[in-house]
ChimeraX commands (.cxc) that place a marker at each C-alpha (Angstrom):
marker #1 position -41.39,-13.34,-60.83 radius 0.5
marker #1 position -38.24,-11.34,-61.19 radius 0.5
marker #1 position -35.67,-13.07,-59.17 radius 0.5
marker #1 position -32.93,-10.40,-59.76 radius 0.5
marker #1 position -35.16,-7.83,-58.47 radius 0.5
marker #1 position -36.10,-9.99,-55.33 radius 0.5
marker #1 position -32.39,-10.54,-54.64 radius 0.5
marker #1 position -31.60,-7.08,-55.15 radius 0.5
marker #1 position -34.43,-5.92,-52.78 radius 0.5
marker #1 position -33.11,-8.57,-50.18 radius 0.5
marker #1 position -29.60,-7.15,-50.77 radius 0.5
marker #1 position -30.87,-3.69,-49.98 radius 0.5
marker #1 position -32.77,-4.64,-46.89 radius 0.5
marker #1 position -29.74,-6.53,-45.52 radius 0.5
marker #1 position -27.69,-3.59,-46.03 radius 0.5
marker #1 position -29.92,-1.25,-44.43 radius 0.5
marker #1 position -29.97,-3.78,-41.10 radius 0.5
marker #1 position -26.33,-3.82,-41.36 radius 0.5
marker #1 position -25.87,-0.18,-41.54 radius 0.5
marker #1 position -28.36,0.38,-38.60 radius 0.5
marker #1 position -26.59,-2.26,-36.55 radius 0.5
marker #1 position -23.22,-0.54,-37.57 radius 0.5
marker #1 position -24.37,2.91,-36.38 radius 0.5
marker #1 position -25.84,1.37,-33.02 radius 0.5
marker #1 position -22.58,-0.16,-32.26 radius 0.5
marker #1 position -20.70,3.10,-33.16 radius 0.5
marker #1 position -22.87,4.93,-30.87 radius 0.5
marker #1 position -22.66,2.42,-28.05 radius 0.5
marker #1 position -18.94,2.55,-28.46 radius 0.5
marker #1 position -18.97,6.43,-28.26 radius 0.5
marker #1 position -21.11,6.42,-25.25 radius 0.5
marker #1 position -18.76,3.73,-23.72 radius 0.5
marker #1 position -15.60,5.49,-24.65 radius 0.5
marker #1 position -16.83,8.87,-23.47 radius 0.5
marker #1 position -17.84,7.39,-20.03 radius 0.5
marker #1 position -14.27,5.88,-19.66 radius 0.5
marker #1 position -12.82,9.22,-20.80 radius 0.5
marker #1 position -14.45,10.82,-17.80 radius 0.5
marker #1 position -11.98,10.96,-14.52 radius 0.5
marker #1 position -13.86,8.73,-11.82 radius 0.5
marker #1 position -15.94,10.53,-9.60 radius 0.5
marker #1 position -17.06,7.56,-7.29 radius 0.5
marker #1 position -14.06,5.44,-6.28 radius 0.5
marker #1 position -13.96,2.28,-3.92 radius 0.5
marker #1 position -10.67,1.38,-2.83 radius 0.5
marker #1 position -9.91,-2.00,-1.35 radius 0.5
marker #1 position -6.27,-1.60,-0.42 radius 0.5
marker #1 position -5.16,0.92,2.25 radius 0.5
marker #1 position -2.04,1.96,0.55 radius 0.5
marker #1 position -4.39,2.71,-2.49 radius 0.5
marker #1 position -6.88,4.47,-0.26 radius 0.5
marker #1 position -4.00,6.57,1.15 radius 0.5
marker #1 position -2.70,7.18,-2.51 radius 0.5
marker #1 position -6.09,8.76,-3.51 radius 0.5
marker #1 position -5.91,11.17,-0.81 radius 0.5
marker #1 position -2.17,11.86,-0.85 radius 0.5
marker #1 position -3.23,13.40,-4.21 radius 0.5
marker #1 position -5.94,15.60,-2.69 radius 0.5
marker #1 position -9.02,13.50,-3.93 radius 0.5
marker #1 position -10.32,11.91,-0.77 radius 0.5
marker #1 position -13.75,13.27,-1.96 radius 0.5
marker #1 position -14.01,10.75,-4.66 radius 0.5
marker #1 position -14.16,7.84,-2.24 radius 0.5
marker #1 position -17.42,6.50,-1.69 radius 0.5
marker #1 position -16.20,3.12,-0.06 radius 0.5
marker #1 position -13.07,1.41,1.37 radius 0.5
marker #1 position -11.97,-1.89,2.75 radius 0.5
marker #1 position -12.15,-2.67,6.58 radius 0.5
marker #1 position -8.30,-1.84,6.96 radius 0.5
marker #1 position -8.33,1.65,5.39 radius 0.5
marker #1 position -8.10,3.98,8.39 radius 0.5
marker #1 position -5.95,6.97,7.16 radius 0.5
marker #1 position -6.74,9.91,6.93 radius 0.5
marker #1 position -9.28,10.26,9.61 radius 0.5
marker #1 position -11.91,11.19,7.11 radius 0.5
marker #1 position -12.00,7.76,5.47 radius 0.5
marker #1 position -13.33,6.04,8.71 radius 0.5
marker #1 position -16.56,7.53,8.07 radius 0.5
marker #1 position -16.85,5.91,4.66 radius 0.5
marker #1 position -18.86,2.75,4.12 radius 0.5
marker #1 position -16.61,-0.53,4.68 radius 0.5
marker #1 position -17.06,-3.05,1.96 radius 0.5
marker #1 position -15.13,-6.03,3.74 radius 0.5
marker #1 position -11.25,-7.05,2.94 radius 0.5
marker #1 position -9.11,-7.67,0.20 radius 0.5
marker #1 position -9.67,-11.49,0.85 radius 0.5
marker #1 position -13.50,-11.37,1.66 radius 0.5
marker #1 position -14.94,-8.24,0.03 radius 0.5
marker #1 position -18.64,-7.85,-0.14 radius 0.5
marker #1 position -19.74,-7.64,-3.90 radius 0.5
marker #1 position -23.30,-6.86,-3.15 radius 0.5
marker #1 position -22.15,-3.80,-0.98 radius 0.5
marker #1 position -19.57,-2.73,-3.90 radius 0.5
marker #1 position -21.96,-2.64,-6.55 radius 0.5
marker #1 position -24.70,-0.86,-4.27 radius 0.5
marker #1 position -22.19,2.25,-4.22 radius 0.5
marker #1 position -22.34,2.57,-7.88 radius 0.5
marker #1 position -18.65,3.14,-8.24 radius 0.5
marker #1 position -16.95,4.26,-11.57 radius 0.5
marker #1 position -13.94,2.66,-10.48 radius 0.5
marker #1 position -12.68,0.11,-7.99 radius 0.5
marker #1 position -8.87,0.13,-6.84 radius 0.5
marker #1 position -7.80,-3.19,-5.81 radius 0.5
marker #1 position -4.37,-5.31,-5.23 radius 0.5
marker #1 position -2.86,-7.10,-8.50 radius 0.5
marker #1 position -3.43,-10.19,-6.68 radius 0.5
marker #1 position -6.99,-10.01,-5.80 radius 0.5
marker #1 position -9.15,-12.43,-7.72 radius 0.5
marker #1 position -12.13,-9.82,-7.64 radius 0.5
marker #1 position -11.39,-7.84,-10.67 radius 0.5
marker #1 position -12.73,-10.27,-13.22 radius 0.5
marker #1 position -16.07,-10.51,-11.22 radius 0.5
marker #1 position -16.55,-6.76,-10.94 radius 0.5
marker #1 position -15.63,-6.36,-14.81 radius 0.5
marker #1 position -18.25,-8.86,-15.65 radius 0.5
marker #1 position -20.57,-6.55,-13.65 radius 0.5
marker #1 position -19.84,-3.66,-15.81 radius 0.5
marker #1 position -17.54,-2.04,-13.27 radius 0.5
marker #1 position -14.23,-0.38,-14.13 radius 0.5
marker #1 position -11.25,-1.95,-12.21 radius 0.5
marker #1 position -7.72,-0.61,-11.83 radius 0.5
marker #1 position -5.29,-3.14,-10.15 radius 0.5
marker #1 position -2.36,-1.81,-8.54 radius 0.5
marker #1 position -0.10,-3.38,-5.82 radius 0.5
marker #1 position 3.01,-1.30,-4.72 radius 0.5
marker #1 position 5.79,-3.38,-3.19 radius 0.5
marker #1 position 8.84,-0.88,-3.35 radius 0.5
marker #1 position 9.60,2.76,-3.08 radius 0.5
marker #1 position 9.84,2.83,-7.13 radius 0.5
marker #1 position 6.25,1.13,-7.27 radius 0.5
marker #1 position 5.04,3.92,-4.53 radius 0.5
marker #1 position 6.26,6.45,-7.17 radius 0.5
marker #1 position 4.85,4.65,-10.15 radius 0.5
marker #1 position 1.22,3.98,-8.33 radius 0.5
marker #1 position 1.11,7.62,-7.61 radius 0.5
marker #1 position 1.51,8.69,-11.28 radius 0.5
marker #1 position -0.85,6.10,-12.49 radius 0.5
marker #1 position -3.45,6.85,-10.10 radius 0.5
marker #1 position -3.01,10.75,-10.65 radius 0.5
marker #1 position -3.52,10.01,-14.56 radius 0.5
marker #1 position -6.76,8.00,-14.01 radius 0.5
marker #1 position -7.83,10.79,-11.85 radius 0.5
marker #1 position -6.53,13.50,-14.09 radius 0.5
marker #1 position -4.80,15.43,-11.31 radius 0.5
marker #1 position -1.33,16.56,-11.72 radius 0.5
marker #1 position -0.34,16.22,-8.10 radius 0.5
marker #1 position 2.01,12.91,-8.46 radius 0.5
marker #1 position 5.22,14.55,-9.04 radius 0.5
marker #1 position 4.98,17.16,-6.23 radius 0.5
marker #1 position 3.83,14.48,-3.71 radius 0.5
marker #1 position 6.86,12.01,-4.74 radius 0.5
marker #1 position 9.33,14.95,-4.41 radius 0.5
marker #1 position 8.23,15.68,-1.11 radius 0.5
marker #1 position 8.27,11.97,0.07 radius 0.5
marker #1 position 11.76,11.67,-1.36 radius 0.5
marker #1 position 12.98,14.94,0.12 radius 0.5
marker #1 position 11.69,13.69,3.62 radius 0.5
marker #1 position 13.48,10.47,3.30 radius 0.5
marker #1 position 16.68,12.19,2.50 radius 0.5
marker #1 position 16.03,14.67,5.41 radius 0.5
marker #1 position 15.60,11.50,7.74 radius 0.5
marker #1 position 18.69,9.85,6.57 radius 0.5
marker #1 position 20.77,13.04,7.55 radius 0.5
marker #1 position 18.99,13.24,11.28 radius 0.5
marker #1 position 19.83,9.77,12.14 radius 0.5
marker #1 position 22.54,9.74,14.95 radius 0.5
marker #1 position 26.07,9.06,13.41 radius 0.5
marker #1 position 26.83,6.44,16.02 radius 0.5
marker #1 position 23.98,4.31,14.91 radius 0.5
marker #1 position 24.78,4.21,11.00 radius 0.5
marker #1 position 25.44,0.69,9.82 radius 0.5
marker #1 position 23.74,-0.59,12.97 radius 0.5
marker #1 position 22.11,-4.02,12.17 radius 0.5
marker #1 position 18.26,-4.13,12.39 radius 0.5
marker #1 position 15.78,-6.86,12.81 radius 0.5
marker #1 position 12.25,-5.38,11.83 radius 0.5
marker #1 position 9.45,-7.63,12.69 radius 0.5
marker #1 position 6.17,-7.32,10.76 radius 0.5
marker #1 position 4.08,-10.33,12.36 radius 0.5
marker #1 position 4.57,-12.25,15.65 radius 0.5
marker #1 position 4.70,-15.22,13.72 radius 0.5
marker #1 position 8.29,-14.36,13.01 radius 0.5
marker #1 position 7.66,-12.71,9.60 radius 0.5
marker #1 position 10.48,-10.18,9.07 radius 0.5
marker #1 position 10.99,-7.19,6.77 radius 0.5
marker #1 position 13.96,-8.25,4.53 radius 0.5
marker #1 position 16.19,-5.99,2.57 radius 0.5
marker #1 position 14.15,-6.78,-0.56 radius 0.5
marker #1 position 11.16,-5.28,0.99 radius 0.5
marker #1 position 10.03,-1.61,1.01 radius 0.5
marker #1 position 10.70,-1.45,4.43 radius 0.5
marker #1 position 14.13,-2.90,4.03 radius 0.5
marker #1 position 14.53,-0.17,1.24 radius 0.5
marker #1 position 13.92,2.54,3.97 radius 0.5
marker #1 position 16.20,0.97,6.38 radius 0.5
marker #1 position 18.86,1.10,3.78 radius 0.5
marker #1 position 18.01,4.84,2.75 radius 0.5
marker #1 position 18.48,5.75,6.63 radius 0.5
marker #1 position 22.00,4.00,6.41 radius 0.5
marker #1 position 21.02,1.12,8.69 radius 0.5
marker #1 position 21.85,-2.64,7.76 radius 0.5
marker #1 position 19.20,-5.33,7.71 radius 0.5
marker #1 position 19.88,-8.87,9.06 radius 0.5
marker #1 position 17.58,-10.63,6.48 radius 0.5
marker #1 position 19.16,-10.61,3.28 radius 0.5
marker #1 position 17.71,-9.93,0.27 radius 0.5
marker #1 position 17.91,-13.67,-0.95 radius 0.5
marker #1 position 15.28,-14.48,1.69 radius 0.5
marker #1 position 12.76,-12.53,-0.21 radius 0.5
marker #1 position 10.79,-9.42,1.25 radius 0.5
marker #1 position 9.03,-10.99,4.05 radius 0.5
marker #1 position 10.22,-14.26,4.94 radius 0.5
marker #1 position 9.09,-16.32,8.09 radius 0.5
marker #1 position 12.13,-16.77,10.24 radius 0.5
marker #1 position 13.31,-19.56,12.85 radius 0.5
marker #1 position 13.63,-17.79,16.07 radius 0.5
marker #1 position 17.17,-19.34,16.37 radius 0.5
marker #1 position 18.10,-17.15,13.12 radius 0.5
marker #1 position 17.51,-14.12,14.96 radius 0.5
marker #1 position 19.37,-15.18,18.23 radius 0.5
marker #1 position 22.38,-16.06,15.87 radius 0.5
marker #1 position 22.31,-12.82,13.95 radius 0.5
marker #1 position 22.27,-10.85,17.32 radius 0.5
marker #1 position 20.68,-7.46,15.76 radius 0.5
marker #1 position 21.82,-4.23,17.19 radius 0.5
marker #1 position 18.45,-2.94,16.95 radius 0.5
marker #1 position 14.90,-4.47,17.00 radius 0.5
marker #1 position 11.79,-2.76,15.59 radius 0.5
marker #1 position 8.61,-4.18,16.36 radius 0.5
marker #1 position 4.67,-3.55,16.98 radius 0.5
marker #1 position 3.85,-3.16,20.45 radius 0.5
marker #1 position 1.42,-6.20,20.26 radius 0.5
marker #1 position 4.29,-8.53,19.30 radius 0.5
marker #1 position 6.69,-6.82,21.76 radius 0.5
marker #1 position 5.25,-8.17,24.77 radius 0.5
marker #1 position 6.00,-11.80,24.34 radius 0.5
marker #1 position 8.96,-11.39,22.58 radius 0.5
marker #1 position 11.41,-11.83,25.42 radius 0.5
marker #1 position 9.76,-15.12,26.27 radius 0.5
marker #1 position 10.81,-16.70,22.99 radius 0.5
marker #1 position 13.65,-19.40,23.54 radius 0.5
marker #1 position 17.04,-17.63,23.61 radius 0.5
marker #1 position 15.60,-14.15,23.03 radius 0.5
marker #1 position 16.26,-12.82,26.50 radius 0.5
marker #1 position 19.68,-12.97,25.87 radius 0.5
marker #1 position 19.63,-10.95,22.75 radius 0.5
marker #1 position 21.70,-7.64,23.39 radius 0.5
marker #1 position 19.13,-5.60,21.71 radius 0.5
marker #1 position 16.63,-6.57,24.24 radius 0.5
marker #1 position 18.85,-6.66,27.24 radius 0.5
marker #1 position 20.06,-3.21,26.61 radius 0.5
marker #1 position 16.64,-1.65,25.63 radius 0.5
marker #1 position 17.48,-1.18,22.07 radius 0.5
marker #1 position 13.85,-1.90,20.84 radius 0.5
marker #1 position 11.75,0.39,19.04 radius 0.5
marker #1 position 8.10,-0.19,19.90 radius 0.5
marker #1 position 5.34,1.15,17.49 radius 0.5
marker #1 position 1.67,1.78,18.40 radius 0.5
marker #1 position -0.81,0.17,15.90 radius 0.5
marker #1 position -1.46,3.49,14.24 radius 0.5
marker #1 position 2.25,4.17,13.84 radius 0.5
marker #1 position 2.87,0.34,12.32 radius 0.5
marker #1 position 0.24,1.12,9.91 radius 0.5
marker #1 position 2.44,4.04,8.42 radius 0.5
marker #1 position 5.40,1.79,8.90 radius 0.5
marker #1 position 4.05,-1.50,7.07 radius 0.5
marker #1 position 1.95,0.19,4.05 radius 0.5
marker #1 position 3.67,0.53,0.93 radius 0.5
marker #1 position 2.17,3.81,-0.04 radius 0.5
marker #1 position 2.74,7.66,0.51 radius 0.5
marker #1 position 3.40,7.46,4.28 radius 0.5
marker #1 position 6.72,5.55,3.62 radius 0.5
marker #1 position 8.57,9.03,4.55 radius 0.5
marker #1 position 6.53,9.09,7.77 radius 0.5
marker #1 position 7.51,5.81,8.75 radius 0.5
marker #1 position 11.08,6.71,8.05 radius 0.5
marker #1 position 10.34,9.50,10.52 radius 0.5
marker #1 position 9.13,7.14,13.01 radius 0.5
marker #1 position 12.05,5.08,12.95 radius 0.5
marker #1 position 14.64,8.07,13.30 radius 0.5
marker #1 position 12.51,9.37,16.14 radius 0.5
marker #1 position 13.02,6.44,18.01 radius 0.5
marker #1 position 16.65,5.85,17.27 radius 0.5
marker #1 position 17.45,9.45,18.57 radius 0.5
marker #1 position 15.52,8.47,21.77 radius 0.5
marker #1 position 17.75,5.52,22.16 radius 0.5
marker #1 position 20.73,8.04,22.37 radius 0.5
marker #1 position 19.32,10.12,25.01 radius 0.5
marker #1 position 21.76,10.03,28.14 radius 0.5
marker #1 position 19.33,9.93,30.78 radius 0.5
marker #1 position 17.32,6.79,29.36 radius 0.5
marker #1 position 16.94,3.45,31.48 radius 0.5
marker #1 position 19.08,1.23,29.33 radius 0.5
marker #1 position 17.03,-2.22,30.12 radius 0.5
marker #1 position 13.63,-0.59,28.98 radius 0.5
marker #1 position 12.45,-0.64,25.58 radius 0.5
marker #1 position 11.42,2.64,23.83 radius 0.5
marker #1 position 8.12,3.62,22.50 radius 0.5
marker #1 position 8.73,5.40,19.35 radius 0.5
marker #1 position 6.91,8.42,20.63 radius 0.5
marker #1 position 5.28,9.27,17.25 radius 0.5
marker #1 position 1.94,10.84,16.74 radius 0.5
marker #1 position -0.83,8.45,16.77 radius 0.5
marker link #1:1,2 radius 0.2
marker link #1:2,3 radius 0.2
marker link #1:3,4 radius 0.2
marker link #1:4,5 radius 0.2
marker link #1:5,6 radius 0.2
marker link #1:6,7 radius 0.2
marker link #1:7,8 radius 0.2
marker link #1:8,9 radius 0.2
marker link #1:9,10 radius 0.2
marker link #1:10,11 radius 0.2
marker link #1:11,12 radius 0.2
marker link #1:12,13 radius 0.2
marker link #1:13,14 radius 0.2
marker link #1:14,15 radius 0.2
marker link #1:15,16 radius 0.2
marker link #1:16,17 radius 0.2
marker link #1:17,18 radius 0.2
marker link #1:18,19 radius 0.2
marker link #1:19,20 radius 0.2
marker link #1:20,21 radius 0.2
marker link #1:21,22 radius 0.2
marker link #1:22,23 radius 0.2
marker link #1:23,24 radius 0.2
marker link #1:24,25 radius 0.2
marker link #1:25,26 radius 0.2
marker link #1:26,27 radius 0.2
marker link #1:27,28 radius 0.2
marker link #1:28,29 radius 0.2
marker link #1:29,30 radius 0.2
marker link #1:30,31 radius 0.2
marker link #1:31,32 radius 0.2
marker link #1:32,33 radius 0.2
marker link #1:33,34 radius 0.2
marker link #1:34,35 radius 0.2
marker link #1:35,36 radius 0.2
marker link #1:36,37 radius 0.2
marker link #1:37,38 radius 0.2
marker link #1:38,39 radius 0.2
marker link #1:39,40 radius 0.2
marker link #1:40,41 radius 0.2
marker link #1:41,42 radius 0.2
marker link #1:42,43 radius 0.2
marker link #1:43,44 radius 0.2
marker link #1:44,45 radius 0.2
marker link #1:45,46 radius 0.2
marker link #1:46,47 radius 0.2
marker link #1:47,48 radius 0.2
marker link #1:48,49 radius 0.2
marker link #1:49,50 radius 0.2
marker link #1:50,51 radius 0.2
marker link #1:51,52 radius 0.2
marker link #1:52,53 radius 0.2
marker link #1:53,54 radius 0.2
marker link #1:54,55 radius 0.2
marker link #1:55,56 radius 0.2
marker link #1:56,57 radius 0.2
marker link #1:57,58 radius 0.2
marker link #1:58,59 radius 0.2
marker link #1:59,60 radius 0.2
marker link #1:60,61 radius 0.2
marker link #1:61,62 radius 0.2
marker link #1:62,63 radius 0.2
marker link #1:63,64 radius 0.2
marker link #1:64,65 radius 0.2
marker link #1:65,66 radius 0.2
marker link #1:66,67 radius 0.2
marker link #1:67,68 radius 0.2
marker link #1:68,69 radius 0.2
marker link #1:69,70 radius 0.2
marker link #1:70,71 radius 0.2
marker link #1:71,72 radius 0.2
marker link #1:72,73 radius 0.2
marker link #1:73,74 radius 0.2
marker link #1:74,75 radius 0.2
marker link #1:75,76 radius 0.2
marker link #1:76,77 radius 0.2
marker link #1:77,78 radius 0.2
marker link #1:78,79 radius 0.2
marker link #1:79,80 radius 0.2
marker link #1:80,81 radius 0.2
marker link #1:81,82 radius 0.2
marker link #1:82,83 radius 0.2
marker link #1:83,84 radius 0.2
marker link #1:84,85 radius 0.2
marker link #1:85,86 radius 0.2
marker link #1:86,87 radius 0.2
marker link #1:87,88 radius 0.2
marker link #1:88,89 radius 0.2
marker link #1:89,90 radius 0.2
marker link #1:90,91 radius 0.2
marker link #1:91,92 radius 0.2
marker link #1:92,93 radius 0.2
marker link #1:93,94 radius 0.2
marker link #1:94,95 radius 0.2
marker link #1:95,96 radius 0.2
marker link #1:96,97 radius 0.2
marker link #1:97,98 radius 0.2
marker link #1:98,99 radius 0.2
marker link #1:99,100 radius 0.2
marker link #1:100,101 radius 0.2
marker link #1:101,102 radius 0.2
marker link #1:102,103 radius 0.2
marker link #1:103,104 radius 0.2
marker link #1:104,105 radius 0.2
marker link #1:105,106 radius 0.2
marker link #1:106,107 radius 0.2
marker link #1:107,108 radius 0.2
marker link #1:108,109 radius 0.2
marker link #1:109,110 radius 0.2
marker link #1:110,111 radius 0.2
marker link #1:111,112 radius 0.2
marker link #1:112,113 radius 0.2
marker link #1:113,114 radius 0.2
marker link #1:114,115 radius 0.2
marker link #1:115,116 radius 0.2
marker link #1:116,117 radius 0.2
marker link #1:117,118 radius 0.2
marker link #1:118,119 radius 0.2
marker link #1:119,120 radius 0.2
marker link #1:120,121 radius 0.2
marker link #1:121,122 radius 0.2
marker link #1:122,123 radius 0.2
marker link #1:123,124 radius 0.2
marker link #1:124,125 radius 0.2
marker link #1:125,126 radius 0.2
marker link #1:126,127 radius 0.2
marker link #1:127,128 radius 0.2
marker link #1:128,129 radius 0.2
marker link #1:129,130 radius 0.2
marker link #1:130,131 radius 0.2
marker link #1:131,132 radius 0.2
marker link #1:132,133 radius 0.2
marker link #1:133,134 radius 0.2
marker link #1:134,135 radius 0.2
marker link #1:135,136 radius 0.2
marker link #1:136,137 radius 0.2
marker link #1:137,138 radius 0.2
marker link #1:138,139 radius 0.2
marker link #1:139,140 radius 0.2
marker link #1:140,141 radius 0.2
marker link #1:141,142 radius 0.2
marker link #1:142,143 radius 0.2
marker link #1:143,144 radius 0.2
marker link #1:144,145 radius 0.2
marker link #1:145,146 radius 0.2
marker link #1:146,147 radius 0.2
marker link #1:147,148 radius 0.2
marker link #1:148,149 radius 0.2
marker link #1:149,150 radius 0.2
marker link #1:150,151 radius 0.2
marker link #1:151,152 radius 0.2
marker link #1:152,153 radius 0.2
marker link #1:153,154 radius 0.2
marker link #1:154,155 radius 0.2
marker link #1:155,156 radius 0.2
marker link #1:156,157 radius 0.2
marker link #1:157,158 radius 0.2
marker link #1:158,159 radius 0.2
marker link #1:159,160 radius 0.2
marker link #1:160,161 radius 0.2
marker link #1:161,162 radius 0.2
marker link #1:162,163 radius 0.2
marker link #1:163,164 radius 0.2
marker link #1:164,165 radius 0.2
marker link #1:165,166 radius 0.2
marker link #1:166,167 radius 0.2
marker link #1:167,168 radius 0.2
marker link #1:168,169 radius 0.2
marker link #1:169,170 radius 0.2
marker link #1:170,171 radius 0.2
marker link #1:171,172 radius 0.2
marker link #1:172,173 radius 0.2
marker link #1:173,174 radius 0.2
marker link #1:174,175 radius 0.2
marker link #1:175,176 radius 0.2
marker link #1:176,177 radius 0.2
marker link #1:177,178 radius 0.2
marker link #1:178,179 radius 0.2
marker link #1:179,180 radius 0.2
marker link #1:180,181 radius 0.2
marker link #1:181,182 radius 0.2
marker link #1:182,183 radius 0.2
marker link #1:183,184 radius 0.2
marker link #1:184,185 radius 0.2
marker link #1:185,186 radius 0.2
marker link #1:186,187 radius 0.2
marker link #1:187,188 radius 0.2
marker link #1:188,189 radius 0.2
marker link #1:189,190 radius 0.2
marker link #1:190,191 radius 0.2
marker link #1:191,192 radius 0.2
marker link #1:192,193 radius 0.2
marker link #1:193,194 radius 0.2
marker link #1:194,195 radius 0.2
marker link #1:195,196 radius 0.2
marker link #1:196,197 radius 0.2
marker link #1:197,198 radius 0.2
marker link #1:198,199 radius 0.2
marker link #1:199,200 radius 0.2
marker link #1:200,201 radius 0.2
marker link #1:201,202 radius 0.2
marker link #1:202,203 radius 0.2
marker link #1:203,204 radius 0.2
marker link #1:204,205 radius 0.2
marker link #1:205,206 radius 0.2
marker link #1:206,207 radius 0.2
marker link #1:207,208 radius 0.2
marker link #1:208,209 radius 0.2
marker link #1:209,210 radius 0.2
marker link #1:210,211 radius 0.2
marker link #1:211,212 radius 0.2
marker link #1:212,213 radius 0.2
marker link #1:213,214 radius 0.2
marker link #1:214,215 radius 0.2
marker link #1:215,216 radius 0.2
marker link #1:216,217 radius 0.2
marker link #1:217,218 radius 0.2
marker link #1:218,219 radius 0.2
marker link #1:219,220 radius 0.2
marker link #1:220,221 radius 0.2
marker link #1:221,222 radius 0.2
marker link #1:222,223 radius 0.2
marker link #1:223,224 radius 0.2
marker link #1:224,225 radius 0.2
marker link #1:225,226 radius 0.2
marker link #1:226,227 radius 0.2
marker link #1:227,228 radius 0.2
marker link #1:228,229 radius 0.2
marker link #1:229,230 radius 0.2
marker link #1:230,231 radius 0.2
marker link #1:231,232 radius 0.2
marker link #1:232,233 radius 0.2
marker link #1:233,234 radius 0.2
marker link #1:234,235 radius 0.2
marker link #1:235,236 radius 0.2
marker link #1:236,237 radius 0.2
marker link #1:237,238 radius 0.2
marker link #1:238,239 radius 0.2
marker link #1:239,240 radius 0.2
marker link #1:240,241 radius 0.2
marker link #1:241,242 radius 0.2
marker link #1:242,243 radius 0.2
marker link #1:243,244 radius 0.2
marker link #1:244,245 radius 0.2
marker link #1:245,246 radius 0.2
marker link #1:246,247 radius 0.2
marker link #1:247,248 radius 0.2
marker link #1:248,249 radius 0.2
marker link #1:249,250 radius 0.2
marker link #1:250,251 radius 0.2
marker link #1:251,252 radius 0.2
marker link #1:252,253 radius 0.2
marker link #1:253,254 radius 0.2
marker link #1:254,255 radius 0.2
marker link #1:255,256 radius 0.2
marker link #1:256,257 radius 0.2
marker link #1:257,258 radius 0.2
marker link #1:258,259 radius 0.2
marker link #1:259,260 radius 0.2
marker link #1:260,261 radius 0.2
marker link #1:261,262 radius 0.2
marker link #1:262,263 radius 0.2
marker link #1:263,264 radius 0.2
marker link #1:264,265 radius 0.2
marker link #1:265,266 radius 0.2
marker link #1:266,267 radius 0.2
marker link #1:267,268 radius 0.2
marker link #1:268,269 radius 0.2
marker link #1:269,270 radius 0.2
marker link #1:270,271 radius 0.2
marker link #1:271,272 radius 0.2
marker link #1:272,273 radius 0.2
marker link #1:273,274 radius 0.2
marker link #1:274,275 radius 0.2
marker link #1:275,276 radius 0.2
marker link #1:276,277 radius 0.2
marker link #1:277,278 radius 0.2
marker link #1:278,279 radius 0.2
marker link #1:279,280 radius 0.2
marker link #1:280,281 radius 0.2
marker link #1:281,282 radius 0.2
marker link #1:282,283 radius 0.2
marker link #1:283,284 radius 0.2
marker link #1:284,285 radius 0.2
marker link #1:285,286 radius 0.2
marker link #1:286,287 radius 0.2
marker link #1:287,288 radius 0.2
marker link #1:288,289 radius 0.2
marker link #1:289,290 radius 0.2
marker link #1:290,291 radius 0.2
marker link #1:291,292 radius 0.2
marker link #1:292,293 radius 0.2
marker link #1:293,294 radius 0.2
marker link #1:294,295 radius 0.2
marker link #1:295,296 radius 0.2
marker link #1:296,297 radius 0.2
marker link #1:297,298 radius 0.2
marker link #1:298,299 radius 0.2
marker link #1:299,300 radius 0.2
marker link #1:300,301 radius 0.2
marker link #1:301,302 radius 0.2
marker link #1:302,303 radius 0.2
view
């Protein structure tokens, strides 16, 4: 028996198997990279701000599913809903065969979806700068060049609204309530950034965080000049201890927003300029000479 020949034969056989395996891996890798290199065409979005970002970039048609809270623009209302950010329906998501799922960075769903072979992009805008960055990132992934134009329009509209605010209300102190449990939008929030951009002051300092929960007495002591609130929360506001004595409530300096308008105001997405417009529209109404001073003023914006 020629052991040397036998060993050489095994060596050649092993080399052949290794070579074939290597070719298979390279081929699989090439196919995978090619798939990832293609811009996604079937997108599921699990965050309203991200849904609106896709549509602001002119790519609504790529959405095949959304979370239950995504309701703008109207066209997304007809899409299948796959639960919410905290309780997503994984089976429903998989059934839609997405090639990309957009979700919040804080979501725990990403790893599960990736383990199922679904591509995930986690983003969670929390500031004006984040909105710009998310537009750019989503634009890159979708391979569209609209992000810079969309942001220029948003920024220009914010500047226009800042010029439109009545001079007598410049530096007015504002309390913006985002939830009836007394969660407020502080200076550090994107809503706080909008207020600052408009030349208004926030009674909630950045040191308390973006959306702190306040003690009712905090607002009474702060005596804001203006209050901004959703209509669901406004109805019981005056019944809170001490709040009937707030000057803003007694003088009717309260902007009350409909649910649809509140969506535009509290979502850190491409509609932040629309939120600014709703604020300014209400403040302009407060300055009308014939308005009844002891009544809150609905924002009057489009629903």
